[in-house]
C-alpha positions, -999 to +999 in steps of 0.1 A: -675-402-263-696-431-239-720-425-210-712-437-173-745-431-155-741-443-116-771-452-095-783-460-060-754-425-050-757-420-008-771-391-003-737-377+014-718-393-008-736-365-035-729-335-016-691-344-002-687-345-043-703-317-053-690-298-025-654-308-039-665-299-072-674-265-065-642-259-042-622-266-074-646-248-099-658-278-117-695-288-121-700-329-106-692-345-143-665-328-148-647-338-108-658-370-116-642-374-151-615-363-135-610-385-108-622-415-134-593-404-161-566-401-131-579-439-118-571-449-154-537-433-152-525-451-125-543-484-139-522-476-167-491-469-155-496-502-130-500-524-165-471-510-183-449-514-152-462-551-151-455-559-190-419-540-183-414-570-153-427-596-171-407-588-200-371-584-182-376-614-170-386-628-204-353-615-210-332-626-184-343-665-187-330-662-223-297-649-215-297-667-189-291-644-159-295-639-124-332-626-112-329-607-079-343-629-056-313-651-066-288-623-056-292-611-021-283-571-014-259-583+013-239-607-011-238-576-036-226-551-009-199-578+001-184-584-037-184-542-037-166-540-004-141-568-016-131-554-049-126-518-035-108-534-002-085-550-036-081-518-051-097-533-085-132-506-075 
């Protein structure tokens, strides 16, 4: 495991972190580890979504499908309403 060292933490920040850690019955190290892990989890989710979005765009391009920006929501609703009124939907 890696060791992370943070220097020049303002006293007020250190005090509040210590208070929050104590309130959660954790050491400062455990509290900060949990904060960092939560931040990394969010970052990994953002990266996964970005990869998925890129893959989806690439697949749409390969298949010649329109992208979401090519179709307005109003057009979709209009088409669905027209189909419903014709009895197609």
